[in-house]
matplotlib code that plots the C-alpha trace (Angstrom):
import matplotlib.pyplot as plt

x = [87.1, 90.1, 89.9, 92.5, 92.5, 95.2, 96.7, 100.0, 101.0, 104.7, 107.1, 110.2, 111.8, 109.2, 106.2, 107.6, 108.5, 104.9, 103.5, 105.7, 104.5, 100.9, 101.1, 102.7, 99.5, 97.6, 96.1, 95.7, 98.0, 99.0, 101.7, 101.3, 104.4, 104.5, 107.9, 110.1, 109.5, 112.5, 114.2, 114.1, 115.5, 118.3, 119.9, 120.6, 124.0, 122.6, 123.8, 122.2, 123.0, 120.7, 123.1, 124.8, 121.6, 120.7, 122.3, 119.5, 116.4, 114.1, 110.8, 112.4, 115.6, 114.3, 112.6, 115.8, 117.9, 115.3, 115.3, 119.1, 119.1, 116.7, 119.2, 121.1, 117.9, 116.4, 119.5, 119.1, 115.3, 115.6, 118.4, 116.3, 113.2, 114.8, 118.4, 119.5, 122.3, 121.8, 125.5, 125.3, 128.7, 129.5, 132.6, 130.9, 131.0, 133.4, 131.8, 134.3, 134.6, 136.5, 136.6, 136.8, 133.1, 132.2, 134.2, 132.1, 128.9, 130.2, 131.4, 127.9, 126.6, 129.2, 128.1, 124.5, 125.1, 127.7, 125.4, 123.1, 125.8, 129.3, 130.7, 130.8, 134.4, 135.7, 138.7, 141.3, 142.7, 145.8, 143.7, 141.5, 144.0, 144.5, 140.8, 140.6, 144.1, 142.9, 141.7, 143.8, 144.7, 143.8, 140.5, 139.2, 138.2, 135.7, 133.4, 133.4, 130.0, 130.8, 127.1, 126.1, 126.6, 125.5, 123.9, 123.8, 120.6, 119.8, 120.1, 117.8, 115.2, 115.4, 115.1, 112.1, 110.4, 111.1, 110.1, 106.8, 106.2, 107.1, 104.5, 101.8, 101.9, 100.8, 103.2, 102.0, 105.0, 104.8, 101.2, 100.3, 97.6, 95.4, 93.2, 91.9, 88.3, 86.5, 82.9, 81.2, 84.5, 85.8, 88.4, 86.9, 89.6, 92.0, 91.8, 95.0, 96.3, 95.1, 91.7, 90.0, 90.9, 88.7, 89.9, 88.9, 92.5, 95.1, 98.6, 100.2, 103.9, 105.1, 107.8, 108.0, 105.1, 102.6, 101.7, 100.3, 98.2, 96.8, 96.0, 92.7, 91.6, 91.7, 94.7, 97.9, 100.8, 104.0, 106.5, 108.9, 111.4, 115.1, 117.4, 120.7, 123.5, 126.0, 128.9, 131.0, 134.7, 136.6, 140.0, 142.9, 145.0, 144.3, 140.6, 138.7, 136.4, 134.4, 131.8, 133.0, 130.5, 131.4, 129.4, 128.8, 126.8, 129.3, 129.7, 131.8, 130.4, 132.7, 131.1, 132.5, 135.3, 136.7, 133.7, 133.3, 129.8, 130.1, 127.2, 125.2, 124.3, 121.0, 118.6, 115.2, 112.1, 113.6, 112.4, 115.1, 117.4, 120.1, 123.7, 125.5, 129.3, 129.0, 127.5, 130.1, 133.0, 131.7, 131.4, 134.9, 136.5, 134.9, 135.4, 139.0, 139.9, 138.7, 140.1, 143.0, 143.1, 140.0, 142.1, 143.7, 140.4, 138.4, 135.0, 132.6, 129.2, 127.1, 123.4, 120.8, 117.8, 114.9, 114.3, 111.0, 111.4, 108.5, 108.3, 109.2, 111.9, 110.0, 108.4, 104.7, 103.1, 99.5, 95.9, 94.6, 93.0, 89.5, 89.2, 88.7, 90.9, 93.4, 96.9, 100.1, 103.8, 106.4, 108.9, 111.7, 114.2, 117.7, 116.7, 114.4, 116.9, 117.5, 113.8, 112.5, 112.4, 110.6, 108.3, 107.0, 106.3, 104.8, 102.5, 101.3, 100.5, 98.9, 96.6, 95.6, 94.5, 97.4, 97.0, 100.7, 101.7, 99.3, 100.9, 104.4, 103.5, 101.6, 104.4, 104.4, 100.6, 99.6, 97.0, 99.7, 99.7, 95.9, 95.6]
y = [107.1, 104.9, 102.9, 101.1, 98.9, 101.1, 104.5, 105.6, 109.3, 109.5, 107.6, 107.5, 104.4, 104.0, 104.4, 102.1, 99.4, 99.5, 99.5, 96.5, 94.4, 95.2, 94.4, 91.1, 90.2, 90.6, 94.0, 96.8, 99.7, 103.1, 105.5, 109.3, 111.5, 115.3, 115.0, 112.0, 108.9, 108.1, 111.5, 112.3, 109.0, 109.3, 112.0, 109.6, 108.3, 104.7, 103.9, 101.0, 102.4, 100.3, 100.5, 103.8, 105.7, 104.6, 105.7, 104.5, 102.4, 103.4, 101.9, 101.8, 99.9, 96.3, 97.2, 98.9, 95.8, 93.5, 95.7, 95.7, 91.9, 91.8, 93.5, 90.4, 88.7, 91.9, 92.4, 89.0, 89.5, 92.9, 91.7, 88.7, 90.9, 93.9, 93.2, 96.0, 95.4, 97.7, 97.4, 96.2, 96.7, 94.9, 96.6, 98.0, 101.5, 103.4, 106.0, 108.5, 111.2, 114.4, 115.9, 114.7, 115.7, 113.7, 110.8, 110.7, 110.7, 108.0, 105.8, 105.9, 104.7, 102.0, 100.7, 100.7, 98.9, 96.4, 95.1, 94.0, 93.0, 91.9, 92.2, 96.0, 97.2, 100.3, 101.7, 104.0, 106.7, 104.8, 101.7, 103.6, 103.5, 99.8, 99.2, 101.8, 102.7, 105.9, 107.4, 109.5, 108.7, 112.3, 111.4, 110.9, 107.3, 105.4, 102.4, 99.7, 98.6, 95.7, 95.0, 98.5, 98.2, 100.3, 100.3, 102.7, 104.7, 105.7, 102.0, 100.9, 103.5, 102.6, 98.9, 99.3, 101.4, 98.9, 96.0, 97.7, 98.4, 94.8, 93.7, 95.7, 99.0, 102.0, 104.9, 108.5, 110.8, 114.6, 114.3, 116.4, 115.3, 118.3, 116.9, 113.8, 112.9, 112.1, 111.2, 110.6, 109.9, 107.5, 108.0, 107.6, 108.8, 111.6, 114.6, 115.1, 117.4, 114.8, 114.1, 112.0, 108.5, 106.2, 104.0, 103.1, 102.9, 105.7, 105.7, 109.2, 108.5, 111.8, 112.5, 116.1, 117.0, 114.9, 117.5, 120.0, 117.3, 116.1, 119.5, 119.6, 116.6, 118.5, 116.5, 118.5, 116.2, 117.6, 116.4, 119.0, 119.1, 119.0, 120.1, 118.2, 119.2, 116.6, 116.2, 113.4, 113.2, 110.8, 109.6, 108.5, 106.9, 105.0, 105.0, 103.9, 100.9, 101.5, 104.1, 106.8, 108.6, 111.4, 112.2, 115.7, 114.1, 114.3, 111.0, 109.6, 106.6, 104.9, 103.7, 101.8, 103.4, 105.3, 107.6, 109.1, 110.4, 113.2, 114.5, 116.1, 119.5, 119.9, 122.9, 122.2, 123.7, 124.1, 122.7, 124.6, 122.2, 124.7, 123.9, 126.6, 127.3, 127.5, 124.0, 122.4, 124.1, 122.8, 119.3, 119.3, 120.7, 118.1, 115.2, 115.8, 116.0, 112.4, 111.2, 113.4, 111.6, 113.5, 116.6, 115.1, 114.1, 115.7, 117.1, 115.2, 116.7, 118.4, 118.1, 118.6, 116.5, 117.0, 114.5, 114.2, 114.5, 114.1, 116.1, 113.1, 111.8, 108.6, 107.5, 107.9, 104.7, 103.7, 104.9, 108.4, 109.1, 109.5, 108.9, 105.3, 104.0, 106.8, 105.7, 107.6, 106.6, 109.2, 110.7, 108.2, 111.1, 109.8, 106.2, 105.8, 103.6, 101.4, 101.0, 100.6, 96.8, 96.4, 99.3, 97.8, 94.5, 95.8, 98.4, 95.7, 93.5, 96.4, 97.3, 93.7, 93.6, 91.6, 92.1, 91.4, 94.2, 96.6, 95.7, 96.3, 99.6, 100.9, 103.3, 104.9, 105.4, 108.9, 109.1, 109.8, 113.4, 113.8, 113.8]
z = [80.1, 81.0, 84.2, 86.3, 89.4, 90.9, 90.0, 91.4, 91.4, 91.1, 89.0, 91.2, 92.5, 95.3, 92.9, 90.3, 92.9, 94.2, 90.7, 89.7, 92.6, 92.1, 88.4, 89.1, 91.0, 87.8, 88.5, 86.0, 87.1, 85.8, 86.9, 86.4, 86.6, 86.0, 84.6, 83.5, 85.5, 87.8, 87.4, 91.1, 92.1, 89.7, 91.9, 94.7, 95.7, 95.9, 99.4, 101.2, 104.7, 106.8, 109.7, 108.8, 109.2, 112.8, 116.0, 118.4, 118.4, 115.6, 114.2, 110.8, 111.6, 111.2, 107.9, 106.6, 107.5, 105.8, 102.7, 102.5, 102.5, 99.5, 97.1, 95.9, 94.9, 93.5, 91.4, 89.8, 89.4, 87.7, 85.5, 84.4, 83.9, 82.2, 81.2, 83.5, 86.0, 89.0, 89.8, 93.4, 95.0, 98.2, 99.5, 102.6, 104.2, 106.4, 108.6, 110.0, 112.5, 111.6, 115.1, 118.7, 119.3, 116.2, 117.6, 120.8, 118.7, 116.4, 119.3, 120.8, 117.4, 117.3, 120.8, 119.8, 116.4, 117.6, 120.3, 117.5, 115.0, 116.2, 112.7, 113.0, 113.8, 115.5, 113.8, 115.4, 113.1, 112.2, 111.3, 108.8, 105.9, 106.5, 105.7, 102.9, 101.6, 99.9, 103.2, 105.4, 109.0, 109.9, 111.4, 114.9, 114.3, 112.2, 112.1, 109.4, 108.2, 106.0, 105.1, 104.0, 100.3, 97.4, 93.9, 91.1, 91.7, 88.1, 87.0, 89.8, 88.9, 85.3, 86.1, 88.3, 85.6, 82.9, 85.0, 85.8, 82.1, 81.3, 83.9, 82.1, 83.9, 81.8, 82.4, 81.7, 81.8, 81.7, 82.7, 85.7, 88.2, 88.7, 91.4, 93.1, 92.4, 95.7, 96.0, 99.4, 101.2, 98.5, 95.8, 92.4, 90.0, 89.1, 86.8, 84.8, 82.1, 79.5, 81.1, 83.8, 84.8, 86.9, 89.8, 93.3, 94.5, 94.3, 95.8, 96.2, 96.0, 94.6, 97.1, 98.4, 96.1, 98.0, 100.5, 98.0, 96.3, 99.6, 100.9, 98.9, 100.9, 104.2, 105.4, 106.2, 105.6, 107.1, 104.5, 103.1, 100.3, 101.2, 98.4, 98.1, 95.8, 94.5, 92.1, 90.6, 90.1, 87.9, 89.1, 86.8, 89.6, 92.8, 93.7, 96.9, 96.8, 100.0, 100.5, 102.8, 105.0, 107.4, 110.6, 109.2, 106.3, 103.5, 101.6, 98.7, 96.8, 94.4, 91.2, 88.2, 86.0, 89.0, 89.2, 92.7, 93.7, 96.3, 98.3, 99.7, 100.8, 102.7, 102.3, 103.8, 102.2, 98.7, 95.4, 93.6, 91.7, 90.7, 91.8, 93.7, 93.8, 97.6, 97.8, 95.6, 97.3, 100.7, 99.4, 97.8, 100.9, 103.2, 100.8, 100.0, 103.7, 103.9, 100.6, 99.4, 96.1, 95.0, 94.6, 91.5, 89.9, 87.1, 87.9, 85.7, 86.5, 89.1, 90.0, 92.7, 93.8, 96.2, 99.0, 101.0, 104.7, 107.2, 110.4, 112.6, 110.1, 109.4, 106.1, 105.6, 104.4, 104.6, 104.0, 104.1, 107.5, 106.2, 102.4, 101.4, 98.7, 99.0, 100.1, 100.8, 100.4, 100.9, 103.4, 102.7, 102.7, 101.8, 102.2, 99.2, 97.3, 100.3, 101.2, 97.6, 97.6, 101.0, 100.3, 97.1, 98.7, 102.0, 100.3, 97.9, 100.8, 102.7, 99.8, 99.5, 103.1, 104.7, 108.5, 109.1, 106.7, 108.4, 111.8, 110.4, 108.9, 111.9, 113.0, 109.6, 109.2, 107.9, 110.6, 113.1, 111.8, 112.0, 115.8]

ax = plt.figure().add_subplot(projection="3d")
ax.plot(x, y, z, "-o")
ax.set_aspect("equal")
plt.show()
């Protein structure tokens, strides 16, 4: 029977980041994924919206800012380790209000963020095209977040997976975990579609699928799937360089070769990854109102992904409330790409008993849902 120091269930960008960091410590690590490793993470837009995502004080804010700062070094590290360029683009992000009610909400966010970072700028409607020429002035105002950059999510997922493999991680794809093996309150292994594997440390990092796997342990984890539909458009003429994000949740993320990623619809409680005409029409309508040049583009592809969202909208990171050796890492919702560097490092430190890491992760402990 095969044995590992650590087993990670879920081969997305979060699971692979954790596996990579653990393996770099000389530990034997295995990843199990019911499908293709990294597939779920590849649906993301790749935004590093550490400021865009926060309108008020939040336990996650400092961690998000720290993780965003890691990306230049991470880009170089992963390029050296794997030969994969994650395409970090540093043009910043414009968050815009479409209506006067949106303007009030956005201005409150501006006041909150600008008190912490004076580089953040408020833009009146006529100033928006000066910052991003492809945008229309028919908005109710915007804020410029010069430090909220972006990467190409599929490349980041692929790079973390390859880096983990290069560090010695064994990856079992299309291998379903049937159940957790627990003896006297301690994890002792997992049963899978190809047999049993022994370990005393398991990390459940399977996104929105974590809840069903953990249900058998007697712990009800309130993390649900949120379906998001997206599409990409290729432009032949002028193309924006900055990420554009509307208060209503629609975003446009420019990639190389004038590819524009547009997302995302939001359907809580659904694992369905089909793409609907209603969803795509809604995205096109909202996106082209912000960037009229999109109307002349060619639709390249459409897709849908599933994001894990916890009941309190915070990630779940830490140990199972009452099973020794069982850990949980999920609920990153639409910030999985942004938080992947810091999550891998903090969870590695946490598992190794670092008290500072445990203190930092206290607001995200799974036990908050067991009271």
